[in-house]
N, C-alpha and C positions, 0 to 999 in steps of 0.2 A: 779642606779637600780632599781630593783625592790625590795621593803621593806617588812620584813615581813606580813605586814597587804595587800600586794597584789598589792599595791600603786606605781605606775612608779615616776622615777627621772624627776620631770617638764625639769630640764637641758639638760638632754640625750632624753626625748619626743623633745623640742626645737630643738636641734641638729638634729633628725632623720627628724623634717616635713623640717629644712632646706638645711637637706642633707649635712651636714657637720658632720658626726661619723662615726666609723670606723664599718668594716661590722662585725665583733663580736657584736658591738653596735647595728646594727642594727636586728642583729639576737633575741635581747633579746627583743629590741621593739616590733619586730614583734611576736614573742611569746605571748608577752604582751598581745599586742593586739588579735593576736586568741585564746584567754584563755576562756574571754566571751564576750557576747554579750554587755553588761555593757562596757567593756574597749572599745571595737569598737568605741560603742556610746559617752566615753569620748574622743575617740582618734578625732572623725570625727569632733565632736565639738568644742576644742583645736585648730586642723587644722583650721577650720572654724575663730575661734578666731585672730590664728595667721594672716591670711592674710588679717581679717578686720584692724591690730593692724598697718599695714604699710601704713600710712594714708600719700599719696602723694598729699605734698602741692605745690611743682612749680620746675621748671626744672632750671639749674645751666646753664653757660654761655653759655657750651659747648653742651646743651641739654638733657641731661642726667635727669633724676627724681631724686630728693631730699625724701629721707622718715624722719622723723621728729622725733624721736625717745622720745624728751623731751614732744612734743603734747600729743603722744602714753599714756605716762607713767601718765600725768598730768590729760588725760580725764578718770582714771579709777579713782584715787584719789588725789583730788588738795591738801591735807591736806601734803603731801609726795612732797619734791621739791629737785629733784637731779639733777644736773647739766650735763646733758648726752651732749656728741657733735651730730652733725651729720653724718648723714650716708651712704653712697650711695648705691642703689641695680641696679646692674646690670639684664638683663636679665635671669641669671641662678640664681637669687636672693643669690650671696653669696656677703658679707656685708664684704664692702672697708671702714676703717675707715679714716678720712680726720684730721688728725694734732693730735690726743690723742691715750691715750694708748687704743689698740684693747679691752682687759681683761674689760676695765673697762665698755666699750662699750656693750658688753656679758653680763654682769652681771645686768648690767640696762636691755637691752631687756628678759635677761630670770627672772627676778624679776618681769619688768610688766606684761610680758605672764602668769608668774605662777600667780600672782594677779588676771589678766583679767578671769583666767580660774576657778579660785576657785569663783570671784564674780558670770561666768555667770552658774555653774551650780550649786548653790545654787541659784542663781533665776528659774533656768529650772526646777529644783527639787522641790522649792517650791511655785515658782509661776506658772509653770504650773497647768489649772485645773486639779490636781486628781480626785477629786470625779462629778460622775455625777448625776444628783435629778431633779426627776418628784415630784411635788408638787400640788396638784388638791384643789381646794377649793367648788369643784358644781361637781355635778354626778356620774355616775361610769366610770372609764376610765380602759384600758385596756392597757399595756406595756408588749412589747416583749423583753426579755433581751437577751445579744449577745451570749447567748446559747439558744439562742430558748426557753427556758423555760419562762410562763407565768404569771403575773403578773396583777391582778385586782384591785386596787384600790379605797375607797370608797371617797365618799369626805371629803373633810381638813384630808385628808392622805398625807402621803411622802414618798418615797425609795430614798436612796442614796447608789449606790457603787462605787467600784475603779475602775477607767481608765483601772487596770490591770485585773479586773473581766474575768473570763473563758481563762485567760492566767495561772495564777497560782495561782488563787481564784475562790471562787464562795461566796462571803460571801455579802452581805446586810444588808441597814438599817431599820429598819421601826418605822413611828412614825404613828398612827392610824389604820385603818382596811385593811387587805390586804386579798386577796384569793392567792396561790400560783399554780403555777401546774409545776413542778420542772422534767426535762429529769434526767433518769437518769446517772451518771458519778461516776465511784468508785471511778476514782483519783484523784477527785474534789466535796468534797463533797460541798455540799448548806447548808450556813451558815444563820441563819439572826438574826442579832442583835437587840434587842427592849433595852428603858433605864434599863428595870430590867430584862429581860431575854436574852436569846439563845435554838434559835431551829435549829436543825441540821437535815438534812435529805440527802436521797441519790436518789431516784427518787420516787413525791410522789403527791397527791393533801391537801391542808388542808387550814383552815383559822388563821389567826391571830386577836387578835385586841387586845391590850393596854388600858384598863379602868386607874381611878385613882387609884385604890387599889389591879388592879390584874390583870393577862396576861391570857388570853386565849386561847387555841388552838384548833381548830377541824380539823381532819384527815376525808376527804372523799376514802379516796386508800393509802395504802400503809404505810410505817412506816416514823415516827417520834422523836427524843431527844428533853426534854422541859429541861432545866435546870433552875436553879436561878442565878443572878449576884450580889443577894443583897450578903451582906454582914453579916458570920457566917458559919453556916454549909451548905456545899454543899450537893445540892438540886437537884433530875435529874427526870423524869421521864419517859420510853417509850410509845408510844402512838400508837397505831393501829386504822386499820379501824373504823370507826364508834363509834371513842371516843373522848372523849373530857376530856382534860386537864385547869387545873386550880392553876394558881400560884397566892398564896395571898402575898402582900406584908405585910399585919399586919403581920403574922406566920411564910413567910417562908415557905410554906408548899404548896403542890402539890394534890389536889383532881380531882381525875380520874374518871369519869363515861363510861357508855352507853352512845348511841346517838341513837333514835329512830327513826330518819331522818336526811338527811344531807338533804333536798332539801330546806330547808333555805338559801342554798349556790343558790341560783336560778339566784341572782342578779348578781355572779361572773362566773359561771360553766355553765346559762343557762337550767340547766337541774332540770327533773321532774322523780324521779321513785316510783312507787308503785306496793308493792305485795300483794295483795289479802288485801287490806288496806279500810278498812271503807268510805263508802261516803260520811257520816256524818266529818268524818277525814279530806279526803279529801279536801271539801268545805271550812271549816275551817282555813284549811293550805293554798289553793288558796287567799281567803279572805285576808290572813294576807301579803303573799308574794306580792300580788298584788295591797293591799291594796282596794279593793272594800268590800262592804258589799251584802254578799250569804244567802238569808234565806229561809231555808227547815222547812220540817214537821218533826223531827226527827225519828218520829215511821213510817211514811211513808218512810223513804228509812235506815228504822233498818238492812235489810236483805241484799242489797246491798254493793256489795261490788269490787273493782276498780283492774285490775292489767295491767299496762300502763308505757311506758315510753315516755316523750316529751323532745323533744330536739331541741333549739334555735327556739319555738311556741309562739305566744303571747296567752295571754288571749281567747280571741275571739276562735283562733282555738282548743287551750284543750278546752274549755267548750263546743264546738261545738262536740269534740269527743269522750267527758264524755257520753253528750246527746244520740248519735246515739248508743255508745256503751251496755248505758245501759236503755236506751229508757225511756227518760222522755225530758217533753218538758221545754220551761225556757221564760222569759221574763225579758227585760232591762230597764230601767228609771236610765238616769245617770249610775253610779256608783253601782246600785243599783240591785243585778241579784235576779229575787224569782223562785223559781224552783219547777214545777209542775209533778208530780209522782204519779204512783198509783202502785209503791210498786215494789220489785223485786223477781217474784218468786225462782229465783235459782241464784247461784255466783258461 
């Protein structure tokens, strides 16, 4: 029958599959099967296993095919030797014993079936690839997760999640540095585990980087919770948009500061935003983001300010747009840009 742990008796399950149980017993098995998807999956696996167990080796003199119980048993565990008799299977799969006691054969079949099912369930659970992993040595790589959230990984970074992601969890593991743009799902919070910390979100965009001595989280929008996984006192902090949290592995403390800009996330989101930003600051930031050298006269552009949003645009297009907006010229030689400006009279 079904024990207190919800597991069904394998003898009863075998009898059900072979159509050799009473109507009450059938009802018990069917109620157990309908109890959960896991029970249904286990039943289907055992049903398939049992059908594979019937190794048809040869035909007798009457032309009927024979079932080698002994071979089926030994194929599972060659260390166990049980002298089982031969049995004959008719078209309705009713077992008839040739010469020996039927109950002895039934015990052998049930034991063989139970062991095979247990082994296959174990191997299915433990050998079936439960983890999906992406690892990159070079470049910046974008991954769309099963819930349509986006992860952008820098070089020498890796992300891994369970095969049940977006079914009963949204948990990922990260090594290195990545940007996440997470879709909101109140029922399945998004969790990121690193070696020393955990980040929990609903819907937001942020970057994570785990260094040798610290875990850094920077939030572009939304809210995240940063938690320490280090031993000792529990430490956590809630980070909002344009905030940075740094978990120190040395003293297990989280330092929270305000971000002046999130434009350094351009490598991941291809977005630059400026609100009345001084042009000198813009040039310095662009030089860092795009690895260029931008030469300019600070005094000439002291009164110049820029308000603009650049999405998915390369450096040449961005520079051209700024030059038109603020009326300056420039010269390019390899990766060096020289700004020629007479200044801004208004902004």
